[in-house]
VMD Tcl script that builds the backbone (N, CA, C; Angstrom):
set m [mol new atoms 471]
animate dup $m
set s [atomselect $m all]
$s set {name element resname resid chain x y z} {
  {N N MET 1 A 82.542 100.917 65.196}
  {CA C MET 1 A 84.066 100.932 65.401}
  {C C MET 1 A 84.195 100.691 66.997}
  {N N LYS 2 A 85.050 99.717 67.310}
  {CA C LYS 2 A 85.617 99.274 68.349}
  {C C LYS 2 A 86.721 100.053 68.807}
  {N N ILE 3 A 86.874 100.660 69.705}
  {CA C ILE 3 A 88.145 101.327 70.269}
  {C C ILE 3 A 88.802 100.705 71.567}
  {N N ASP 4 A 90.183 100.408 71.208}
  {CA C ASP 4 A 90.875 99.541 72.437}
  {C C ASP 4 A 91.620 100.520 72.981}
  {N N VAL 5 A 91.389 100.720 74.360}
  {CA C VAL 5 A 92.294 101.646 75.229}
  {C C VAL 5 A 93.504 101.220 75.723}
  {N N GLY 6 A 93.405 99.702 75.671}
  {CA C GLY 6 A 94.734 99.047 76.181}
  {C C GLY 6 A 94.723 98.825 77.958}
  {N N ILE 7 A 95.529 98.372 78.455}
  {CA C ILE 7 A 96.006 98.201 79.800}
  {C C ILE 7 A 96.917 99.263 80.373}
  {N N TYR 8 A 96.340 99.848 81.271}
  {CA C TYR 8 A 97.300 101.184 81.936}
  {C C TYR 8 A 98.125 100.437 82.967}
  {N N ASN 9 A 99.205 100.707 82.885}
  {CA C ASN 9 A 100.587 100.059 83.664}
  {C C ASN 9 A 101.302 101.013 84.282}
  {N N GLY 10 A 101.071 102.372 84.191}
  {CA C GLY 10 A 102.005 103.571 84.606}
  {C C GLY 10 A 102.751 104.009 83.408}
  {N N SER 11 A 103.201 103.373 82.586}
  {CA C SER 11 A 104.256 103.562 81.645}
  {C C SER 11 A 103.924 104.647 80.763}
  {N N VAL 12 A 102.598 105.242 80.528}
  {CA C VAL 12 A 102.217 106.302 79.833}
  {C C VAL 12 A 101.400 107.096 80.722}
  {N N ASP 13 A 101.225 108.367 79.985}
  {CA C ASP 13 A 100.866 109.462 80.712}
  {C C ASP 13 A 99.297 109.094 81.120}
  {N N ILE 14 A 98.979 109.306 82.307}
  {CA C ILE 14 A 97.369 108.792 82.881}
  {C C ILE 14 A 96.473 109.588 82.316}
  {N N GLY 15 A 96.945 110.899 81.963}
  {CA C GLY 15 A 95.938 111.686 81.059}
  {C C GLY 15 A 95.454 111.175 79.932}
  {N N ASP 16 A 96.487 110.697 79.103}
  {CA C ASP 16 A 95.961 109.909 77.904}
  {C C ASP 16 A 95.263 108.888 77.997}
  {N N PHE 17 A 95.405 107.972 78.994}
  {CA C PHE 17 A 94.728 106.778 79.225}
  {C C PHE 17 A 93.126 107.332 79.431}
  {N N LEU 18 A 93.131 108.246 80.463}
  {CA C LEU 18 A 91.808 108.760 80.766}
  {C C LEU 18 A 91.016 109.179 79.485}
  {N N ARG 19 A 91.657 110.189 78.709}
  {CA C ARG 19 A 91.282 110.685 77.597}
  {C C ARG 19 A 90.668 109.525 76.555}
  {N N ALA 20 A 91.310 108.248 76.479}
  {CA C ALA 20 A 91.098 107.253 75.762}
  {C C ALA 20 A 89.644 106.573 76.118}
  {N N ILE 21 A 89.384 106.684 77.286}
  {CA C ILE 21 A 88.363 106.045 78.163}
  {C C ILE 21 A 87.250 106.996 77.601}
  {N N ASP 22 A 87.408 108.321 78.040}
  {CA C ASP 22 A 86.224 109.025 77.622}
  {C C ASP 22 A 85.756 109.098 76.246}
  {N N PHE 23 A 86.962 109.271 75.236}
  {CA C PHE 23 A 86.584 108.996 73.747}
  {C C PHE 23 A 85.720 107.546 73.588}
  {N N LYS 24 A 86.316 106.594 74.035}
  {CA C LYS 24 A 85.707 105.344 73.631}
  {C C LYS 24 A 84.137 105.288 74.121}
  {N N VAL 25 A 83.756 105.838 75.333}
  {CA C VAL 25 A 82.613 105.713 75.757}
  {C C VAL 25 A 81.590 106.782 74.985}
  {N N ALA 26 A 82.353 107.986 74.794}
  {CA C ALA 26 A 81.623 109.023 73.992}
  {C C ALA 26 A 81.198 108.239 72.538}
  {N N THR 27 A 82.173 107.620 71.963}
  {CA C THR 27 A 81.970 107.175 70.481}
  {C C THR 27 A 80.990 106.108 70.448}
  {N N GLU 28 A 81.205 104.961 71.540}
  {CA C GLU 28 A 80.666 103.704 71.378}
  {C C GLU 28 A 79.276 103.766 72.213}
  {N N GLY 29 A 79.215 104.571 73.109}
  {CA C GLY 29 A 77.819 104.610 73.783}
  {C C GLY 29 A 77.125 106.142 73.694}
  {N N LYS 30 A 76.816 106.163 72.239}
  {CA C LYS 30 A 75.953 107.285 72.010}
  {C C LYS 30 A 74.630 107.439 72.490}
  {N N GLY 31 A 73.991 106.171 72.814}
  {CA C GLY 31 A 72.610 106.306 73.343}
  {C C GLY 31 A 72.731 106.251 74.935}
  {N N TYR 32 A 73.850 106.426 75.591}
  {CA C TYR 32 A 73.975 106.283 77.156}
  {C C TYR 32 A 73.570 107.580 77.578}
  {N N THR 33 A 72.576 107.374 78.751}
  {CA C THR 33 A 72.386 108.422 79.652}
  {C C THR 33 A 73.761 108.931 80.312}
  {N N GLU 34 A 73.846 109.968 80.991}
  {CA C GLU 34 A 74.928 110.608 81.597}
  {C C GLU 34 A 75.381 109.522 82.698}
  {N N GLU 35 A 74.235 109.001 83.467}
  {CA C GLU 35 A 74.639 108.001 84.532}
  {C C GLU 35 A 75.339 106.729 83.955}
  {N N GLU 36 A 74.623 106.490 82.767}
  {CA C GLU 36 A 75.212 105.008 82.236}
  {C C GLU 36 A 76.598 105.332 81.760}
  {N N ALA 37 A 76.805 106.470 81.209}
  {CA C ALA 37 A 78.316 106.945 80.474}
  {C C ALA 37 A 79.182 106.894 81.581}
  {N N ALA 38 A 78.855 107.349 82.902}
  {CA C ALA 38 A 79.669 107.547 83.940}
  {C C ALA 38 A 79.943 106.121 84.415}
  {N N GLN 39 A 78.854 105.231 84.294}
  {CA C GLN 39 A 79.141 103.794 84.807}
  {C C GLN 39 A 80.067 103.062 84.056}
  {N N ALA 40 A 80.049 103.460 82.438}
  {CA C ALA 40 A 80.659 102.555 81.592}
  {C C ALA 40 A 82.357 103.063 81.700}
  {N N ARG 41 A 82.299 104.252 81.911}
  {CA C ARG 41 A 83.932 104.880 81.900}
  {C C ARG 41 A 84.430 104.235 83.449}
  {N N ARG 42 A 83.635 104.340 84.455}
  {CA C ARG 42 A 84.043 103.728 85.757}
  {C C ARG 42 A 84.491 102.158 85.585}
  {N N VAL 43 A 83.522 101.514 84.934}
  {CA C VAL 43 A 83.887 99.977 84.694}
  {C C VAL 43 A 85.180 99.695 83.816}
  {N N LEU 44 A 85.292 100.544 82.556}
  {CA C LEU 44 A 86.764 100.685 81.891}
  {C C LEU 44 A 87.844 100.926 82.577}
  {N N LEU 45 A 87.578 102.008 83.454}
  {CA C LEU 45 A 88.700 102.405 84.206}
  {C C LEU 45 A 89.149 101.438 85.158}
  {N N THR 46 A 88.354 100.652 86.020}
  {CA C THR 46 A 88.760 99.627 86.779}
  {C C THR 46 A 89.190 98.270 86.480}
  {N N THR 47 A 88.813 98.015 85.072}
  {CA C THR 47 A 89.015 96.861 84.598}
  {C C THR 47 A 90.236 96.756 83.333}
  {N N ARG 48 A 90.785 97.845 83.051}
  {CA C ARG 48 A 92.017 98.229 81.983}
  {C C ARG 48 A 93.097 98.785 82.814}
  {N N VAL 49 A 93.357 98.304 83.921}
  {CA C VAL 49 A 94.583 98.780 84.633}
  {C C VAL 49 A 95.231 97.685 84.862}
  {N N SER 50 A 96.834 97.689 85.057}
  {CA C SER 50 A 97.590 96.543 85.751}
  {C C SER 50 A 96.983 96.134 87.283}
  {N N THR 51 A 97.503 95.083 87.437}
  {CA C THR 51 A 97.365 94.521 89.166}
  {C C THR 51 A 97.719 95.411 90.202}
  {N N GLU 52 A 98.802 96.300 89.887}
  {CA C GLU 52 A 99.397 97.025 91.048}
  {C C GLU 52 A 98.559 98.337 90.962}
  {N N ILE 53 A 97.954 98.775 89.855}
  {CA C ILE 53 A 97.149 100.183 89.969}
  {C C ILE 53 A 95.719 99.671 90.300}
  {N N HIS 54 A 95.367 98.317 89.930}
  {CA C HIS 54 A 93.841 97.880 90.518}
  {C C HIS 54 A 93.959 97.759 91.969}
  {N N GLU 55 A 95.073 97.318 92.564}
  {CA C GLU 55 A 95.354 97.163 93.977}
  {C C GLU 55 A 95.175 98.743 94.669}
  {N N TYR 56 A 95.696 99.730 94.129}
  {CA C TYR 56 A 95.675 101.030 94.411}
  {C C TYR 56 A 94.210 101.357 94.322}
  {N N ILE 57 A 93.449 101.066 93.355}
  {CA C ILE 57 A 92.021 101.758 93.280}
  {C C ILE 57 A 91.169 100.914 94.598}
  {N N ASN 58 A 91.386 99.548 94.755}
  {CA C ASN 58 A 90.907 99.085 95.674}
  {C C ASN 58 A 91.112 99.491 97.007}
  {N N SER 59 A 92.143 99.973 97.360}
  {CA C SER 59 A 92.564 100.601 98.514}
  {C C SER 59 A 92.043 101.841 98.886}
  {N N LEU 60 A 91.396 102.414 97.912}
  {CA C LEU 60 A 90.643 103.762 97.951}
  {C C LEU 60 A 89.242 103.594 98.777}
  {N N PRO 61 A 88.732 104.634 99.273}
  {CA C PRO 61 A 87.310 104.518 99.935}
  {C C PRO 61 A 86.291 104.019 99.068}
  {N N PHE 62 A 85.334 103.476 99.216}
  {CA C PHE 62 A 84.227 102.810 98.301}
  {C C PHE 62 A 83.725 104.115 97.484}
  {N N ASP 63 A 83.393 105.275 98.246}
  {CA C ASP 63 A 82.881 106.364 97.823}
  {C C ASP 63 A 83.471 106.877 96.313}
  {N N ILE 64 A 84.704 106.771 96.609}
  {CA C ILE 64 A 85.832 107.356 95.345}
  {C C ILE 64 A 85.790 106.231 94.390}
  {N N GLN 65 A 85.881 105.153 94.785}
  {CA C GLN 65 A 85.734 103.806 93.712}
  {C C GLN 65 A 84.600 104.117 92.885}
  {N N ASP 66 A 83.395 104.282 93.407}
  {CA C ASP 66 A 82.381 104.098 92.888}
  {C C ASP 66 A 81.892 105.367 91.916}
  {N N ASP 67 A 82.678 106.436 92.402}
  {CA C ASP 67 A 82.448 107.799 91.291}
  {C C ASP 67 A 83.684 107.907 90.517}
  {N N TYR 68 A 82.995 108.164 89.246}
  {CA C TYR 68 A 84.346 108.022 88.117}
  {C C TYR 68 A 84.842 109.454 88.276}
  {N N ASP 69 A 84.412 110.518 88.437}
  {CA C ASP 69 A 85.192 111.734 88.459}
  {C C ASP 69 A 86.526 111.695 89.768}
  {N N ALA 70 A 85.686 111.272 90.803}
  {CA C ALA 70 A 86.648 111.225 92.156}
  {C C ALA 70 A 87.696 110.138 91.939}
  {N N LEU 71 A 87.260 109.065 91.056}
  {CA C LEU 71 A 88.430 108.197 90.900}
  {C C LEU 71 A 89.411 108.539 89.678}
  {N N LYS 72 A 88.930 109.185 88.970}
  {CA C LYS 72 A 89.812 110.010 87.941}
  {C C LYS 72 A 90.839 110.913 88.474}
  {N N LYS 73 A 90.338 111.813 89.427}
  {CA C LYS 73 A 91.016 112.642 90.141}
  {C C LYS 73 A 92.216 111.904 90.890}
  {N N ALA 74 A 91.908 111.080 91.702}
  {CA C ALA 74 A 92.666 110.203 92.630}
  {C C ALA 74 A 93.849 109.588 92.024}
  {N N LEU 75 A 93.313 108.826 90.724}
  {CA C LEU 75 A 94.602 108.432 89.849}
  {C C LEU 75 A 95.474 109.343 89.293}
  {N N LYS 76 A 94.795 110.656 88.775}
  {CA C LYS 76 A 95.817 111.723 88.461}
  {C C LYS 76 A 96.686 112.112 89.575}
  {N N GLU 77 A 96.236 112.346 90.648}
  {CA C GLU 77 A 96.962 112.734 91.840}
  {C C GLU 77 A 98.082 111.784 92.046}
  {N N GLN 78 A 97.718 110.441 91.866}
  {CA C GLN 78 A 98.782 109.446 92.314}
  {C C GLN 78 A 99.827 109.125 91.179}
  {N N TYR 79 A 99.484 109.245 89.751}
  {CA C TYR 79 A 100.234 108.889 88.741}
  {C C TYR 79 A 100.954 110.095 87.952}
  {N N THR 80 A 100.314 111.178 88.118}
  {CA C THR 80 A 100.825 112.232 86.940}
  {C C THR 80 A 102.031 112.360 87.017}
  {N N ASN 81 A 102.837 112.546 88.225}
  {CA C ASN 81 A 104.343 113.031 88.423}
  {C C ASN 81 A 105.320 111.713 88.287}
  {N N GLN 82 A 104.662 110.737 88.161}
  {CA C GLN 82 A 105.532 109.449 87.827}
  {C C GLN 82 A 106.670 109.497 86.961}
  {N N ASP 83 A 106.507 110.252 85.807}
  {CA C ASP 83 A 107.345 110.362 84.623}
  {C C ASP 83 A 108.503 111.286 85.243}
  {N N ASP 84 A 108.306 112.401 85.829}
  {CA C ASP 84 A 109.187 113.101 86.636}
  {C C ASP 84 A 110.043 112.572 87.726}
  {N N ASP 85 A 109.377 111.604 88.469}
  {CA C ASP 85 A 110.105 111.071 89.529}
  {C C ASP 85 A 111.047 110.121 88.712}
  {N N LEU 86 A 110.759 109.233 87.748}
  {CA C LEU 86 A 111.529 108.341 86.777}
  {C C LEU 86 A 112.644 109.152 86.439}
  {N N ASP 87 A 112.484 110.225 85.848}
  {CA C ASP 87 A 113.511 110.947 85.190}
  {C C ASP 87 A 114.319 111.408 86.175}
  {N N ALA 88 A 114.017 111.890 87.459}
  {CA C ALA 88 A 114.803 112.350 88.719}
  {C C ALA 88 A 115.656 110.933 88.939}
  {N N LEU 89 A 115.097 109.915 89.333}
  {CA C LEU 89 A 115.582 108.707 89.601}
  {C C LEU 89 A 116.922 108.373 88.535}
  {N N GLY 90 A 116.560 108.438 87.226}
  {CA C GLY 90 A 117.400 108.065 86.232}
  {C C GLY 90 A 118.787 109.100 86.156}
  {N N MET 91 A 118.443 110.149 86.741}
  {CA C MET 91 A 119.564 111.384 86.758}
  {C C MET 91 A 120.340 110.951 87.999}
  {N N GLU 92 A 119.759 110.576 89.017}
  {CA C GLU 92 A 120.280 110.180 90.361}
  {C C GLU 92 A 121.209 108.999 90.174}
  {N N ILE 93 A 120.765 107.859 89.335}
  {CA C ILE 93 A 121.347 106.794 89.055}
  {C C ILE 93 A 122.606 107.048 88.185}
  {N N SER 94 A 122.512 107.841 87.162}
  {CA C SER 94 A 123.412 108.329 86.431}
  {C C SER 94 A 124.949 109.014 87.076}
  {N N CYS 95 A 124.253 109.808 88.102}
  {CA C CYS 95 A 125.498 110.419 88.894}
  {C C CYS 95 A 126.003 109.467 90.047}
  {N N LEU 96 A 125.519 108.474 90.263}
  {CA C LEU 96 A 125.934 107.678 91.370}
  {C C LEU 96 A 127.548 107.144 91.255}
  {N N ARG 97 A 128.254 107.722 92.432}
  {CA C ARG 97 A 129.642 107.561 92.596}
  {C C ARG 97 A 129.989 107.340 94.056}
  {N N GLN 98 A 131.219 106.389 94.203}
  {CA C GLN 98 A 131.549 106.491 95.723}
  {C C GLN 98 A 132.055 107.783 95.903}
  {N N ARG 99 A 131.725 108.079 97.259}
  {CA C ARG 99 A 132.404 109.557 97.429}
  {C C ARG 99 A 133.748 109.305 98.166}
  {N N PRO 100 A 134.622 110.227 97.629}
  {CA C PRO 100 A 136.233 109.963 98.485}
  {C C PRO 100 A 136.378 109.526 99.713}
  {N N GLU 101 A 135.500 110.055 100.750}
  {CA C GLU 101 A 135.777 109.374 101.965}
  {C C GLU 101 A 134.619 108.543 102.479}
  {N N GLU 102 A 133.702 108.087 101.447}
  {CA C GLU 102 A 132.642 107.079 101.818}
  {C C GLU 102 A 133.042 105.631 101.898}
  {N N SER 103 A 132.542 105.213 102.977}
  {CA C SER 103 A 133.099 103.611 103.137}
  {C C SER 103 A 132.324 102.806 102.068}
  {N N LEU 104 A 132.724 101.593 101.947}
  {CA C LEU 104 A 131.925 100.699 100.968}
  {C C LEU 104 A 130.525 100.340 101.568}
  {N N ARG 105 A 130.801 100.219 102.888}
  {CA C ARG 105 A 129.269 99.890 103.232}
  {C C ARG 105 A 128.059 100.920 103.220}
  {N N ASP 106 A 128.577 102.472 103.461}
  {CA C ASP 106 A 127.809 103.274 103.067}
  {C C ASP 106 A 127.434 103.417 101.821}
  {N N TYR 107 A 128.463 103.288 101.062}
  {CA C TYR 107 A 127.927 103.315 99.601}
  {C C TYR 107 A 127.128 102.387 99.125}
  {N N ILE 108 A 127.090 101.170 99.869}
  {CA C ILE 108 A 126.280 100.062 99.355}
  {C C ILE 108 A 124.710 100.493 100.023}
  {N N ASN 109 A 124.858 101.007 100.956}
  {CA C ASN 109 A 123.466 101.303 101.740}
  {C C ASN 109 A 122.798 102.520 100.958}
  {N N ARG 110 A 123.690 103.363 100.648}
  {CA C ARG 110 A 122.938 104.510 99.707}
  {C C ARG 110 A 122.661 103.977 98.288}
  {N N THR 111 A 123.147 103.028 97.712}
  {CA C THR 111 A 122.708 102.330 96.724}
  {C C THR 111 A 121.612 101.560 96.750}
  {N N ALA 112 A 121.658 100.809 97.918}
  {CA C ALA 112 A 120.363 100.017 98.171}
  {C C ALA 112 A 119.137 100.611 98.406}
  {N N SER 113 A 119.105 102.109 98.888}
  {CA C SER 113 A 118.030 102.762 98.904}
  {C C SER 113 A 117.296 103.048 97.737}
  {N N MET 114 A 118.122 103.019 96.680}
  {CA C MET 114 A 117.561 103.327 95.215}
  {C C MET 114 A 117.017 101.912 94.589}
  {N N VAL 115 A 117.322 101.023 95.239}
  {CA C VAL 115 A 116.733 99.549 94.356}
  {C C VAL 115 A 115.418 99.672 94.626}
  {N N SER 116 A 114.747 100.016 95.572}
  {CA C SER 116 A 113.517 99.683 95.792}
  {C C SER 116 A 112.603 100.702 94.829}
  {N N LYS 117 A 113.096 101.595 94.600}
  {CA C LYS 117 A 112.658 102.767 93.429}
  {C C LYS 117 A 112.609 102.165 92.085}
  {N N CYS 118 A 113.407 101.109 91.635}
  {CA C CYS 118 A 113.567 100.454 90.473}
  {C C CYS 118 A 112.635 99.275 90.482}
  {N N ARG 119 A 112.191 98.759 91.306}
  {CA C ARG 119 A 111.209 97.560 91.070}
  {C C ARG 119 A 110.192 97.819 90.131}
  {N N GLY 120 A 110.419 96.677 89.117}
  {CA C GLY 120 A 109.278 96.571 88.016}
  {C C GLY 120 A 109.868 97.488 87.078}
  {N N ARG 121 A 111.088 97.984 87.225}
  {CA C ARG 121 A 111.397 98.795 86.019}
  {C C ARG 121 A 112.812 98.302 85.651}
  {N N GLU 122 A 112.792 97.266 85.046}
  {CA C GLU 122 A 114.132 96.477 84.730}
  {C C GLU 122 A 115.352 97.406 83.959}
  {N N GLU 123 A 115.104 98.231 83.036}
  {CA C GLU 123 A 116.153 99.211 82.569}
  {C C GLU 123 A 116.668 100.084 83.745}
  {N N LEU 124 A 115.496 100.593 84.426}
  {CA C LEU 124 A 116.483 101.351 85.546}
  {C C LEU 124 A 117.283 100.520 86.380}
  {N N TYR 125 A 116.885 99.503 86.840}
  {CA C TYR 125 A 117.685 98.428 87.640}
  {C C TYR 125 A 118.920 98.052 86.937}
  {N N LYS 126 A 118.867 97.776 85.793}
  {CA C LYS 126 A 120.199 97.528 85.023}
  {C C LYS 126 A 121.162 98.700 85.092}
  {N N SER 127 A 120.590 99.833 85.060}
  {CA C SER 127 A 121.257 100.867 84.930}
  {C C SER 127 A 121.983 101.197 86.400}
  {N N LEU 128 A 121.401 100.990 87.272}
  {CA C LEU 128 A 121.685 101.084 88.704}
  {C C LEU 128 A 122.817 100.112 88.829}
  {N N ALA 129 A 122.758 98.939 88.456}
  {CA C ALA 129 A 123.752 97.927 88.856}
  {C C ALA 129 A 125.128 98.459 88.000}
  {N N ARG 130 A 124.962 98.937 86.764}
  {CA C ARG 130 A 126.110 99.294 86.008}
  {C C ARG 130 A 126.811 100.519 86.591}
  {N N ALA 131 A 126.063 101.504 87.188}
  {CA C ALA 131 A 126.568 102.807 87.859}
  {C C ALA 131 A 127.180 102.392 89.182}
  {N N PHE 132 A 126.559 101.437 89.919}
  {CA C PHE 132 A 127.127 100.861 91.049}
  {C C PHE 132 A 128.704 100.401 90.889}
  {N N HIS 133 A 128.676 99.723 90.168}
  {CA C HIS 133 A 129.998 98.994 89.883}
  {C C HIS 133 A 130.968 100.046 88.951}
  {N N LYS 134 A 130.319 101.059 88.181}
  {CA C LYS 134 A 131.320 101.937 87.717}
  {C C LYS 134 A 131.783 102.930 88.749}
  {N N GLY 135 A 131.023 103.292 89.733}
  {CA C GLY 135 A 131.223 104.234 90.872}
  {C C GLY 135 A 132.148 103.697 91.840}
  {N N LEU 136 A 132.489 102.385 91.951}
  {CA C LEU 136 A 133.340 101.801 93.155}
  {C C LEU 136 A 134.658 102.386 92.889}
  {N N LEU 137 A 135.217 102.828 94.167}
  {CA C LEU 137 A 136.587 103.456 94.390}
  {C C LEU 137 A 137.532 102.444 95.015}
  {N N SER 138 A 138.755 102.476 94.445}
  {CA C SER 138 A 139.632 101.370 95.262}
  {C C SER 138 A 140.364 102.434 96.216}
  {N N ASN 139 A 140.937 101.634 97.395}
  {CA C ASN 139 A 141.425 102.516 98.546}
  {C C ASN 139 A 142.607 103.072 98.233}
  {N N THR 140 A 143.626 102.567 97.166}
  {CA C THR 140 A 144.526 102.934 96.999}
  {C C THR 140 A 144.884 104.216 96.185}
  {N N ASP 141 A 144.201 104.444 95.138}
  {CA C ASP 141 A 144.252 105.486 94.044}
  {C C ASP 141 A 142.963 106.184 93.908}
  {N N ARG 142 A 142.050 105.735 94.680}
  {CA C ARG 142 A 140.398 106.138 94.598}
  {C C ARG 142 A 139.969 106.247 93.261}
  {N N GLY 143 A 140.545 105.411 92.237}
  {CA C GLY 143 A 140.182 105.465 90.802}
  {C C GLY 143 A 138.952 104.386 90.907}
  {N N PRO 144 A 138.352 104.061 89.542}
  {CA C PRO 144 A 137.642 102.897 89.668}
  {C C PRO 144 A 138.023 101.403 89.868}
  {N N LEU 145 A 137.375 100.826 90.488}
  {CA C LEU 145 A 137.903 99.396 90.802}
  {C C LEU 145 A 137.582 98.622 89.643}
  {N N GLY 146 A 138.772 97.580 89.483}
  {CA C GLY 146 A 138.369 96.542 88.521}
  {C C GLY 146 A 137.457 95.279 89.238}
  {N N THR 147 A 136.869 94.478 88.282}
  {CA C THR 147 A 135.847 93.442 89.158}
  {C C THR 147 A 136.704 92.706 90.034}
  {N N ALA 148 A 137.906 92.349 89.778}
  {CA C ALA 148 A 138.621 91.311 90.862}
  {C C ALA 148 A 138.823 92.276 92.029}
  {N N GLU 149 A 139.262 93.460 91.953}
  {CA C GLU 149 A 139.389 94.511 93.226}
  {C C GLU 149 A 138.153 94.315 94.106}
  {N N TRP 150 A 136.998 94.701 93.440}
  {CA C TRP 150 A 135.842 94.790 94.313}
  {C C TRP 150 A 135.102 93.597 94.601}
  {N N VAL 151 A 135.321 92.606 93.984}
  {CA C VAL 151 A 134.990 91.283 94.765}
  {C C VAL 151 A 135.894 90.976 95.940}
  {N N CYS 152 A 137.229 91.245 95.910}
  {CA C CYS 152 A 137.820 91.117 97.047}
  {C C CYS 152 A 137.563 92.013 98.201}
  {N N LYS 153 A 137.142 93.369 97.701}
  {CA C LYS 153 A 136.922 94.394 98.789}
  {C C LYS 153 A 135.539 93.943 99.530}
  {N N LEU 154 A 134.581 93.419 98.701}
  {CA C LEU 154 A 133.266 92.964 99.212}
  {C C LEU 154 A 133.390 91.848 100.360}
  {N N LYS 155 A 134.502 90.972 99.924}
  {CA C LYS 155 A 135.032 89.936 100.857}
  {C C LYS 155 A 135.764 90.386 101.875}
  {N N GLY 156 A 136.182 91.521 101.889}
  {CA C GLY 156 A 136.800 91.980 103.282}
  {C C GLY 156 A 138.388 91.771 103.047}
  {N N ARG 157 A 138.977 91.486 102.057}
  {CA C ARG 157 A 140.461 91.409 101.731}
  {C C ARG 157 A 141.036 92.715 101.516}
}
mol reanalyze $m
mol bondsrecalc $m
mol representation Tube
mol addrep $m
């Protein structure tokens, strides 16, 4: 029986991915020595990841890249809290509003700092764009701006 572990891209729990690799090698490599099993796990781990994660692995010292347990530990440290970070970013985006005395420039700068955190996550980026527009305030009543108003405001009129 062949087990497909898929390509890890950071969107699922790293622990689940690592357990799938361990299970695949344990199931399909019954005749392996412990050294051969560790090598098979390391090869699977380094070849079944996205380009971004592969670049992270390549940035690690060679002794970590070559040791499955050390590589596994490094990946867990790097990617375990990613879901919590994404949840926090989602909450920050959902609460995004221009503050009553905040200039448009400051609001744009504050929003721009979130953009880099959304890279590669299309849904978060779209949410940020919607929240930015919804959170804009007019100068007169400090209520939400209509599209024409904020375009004029951005043009400095």
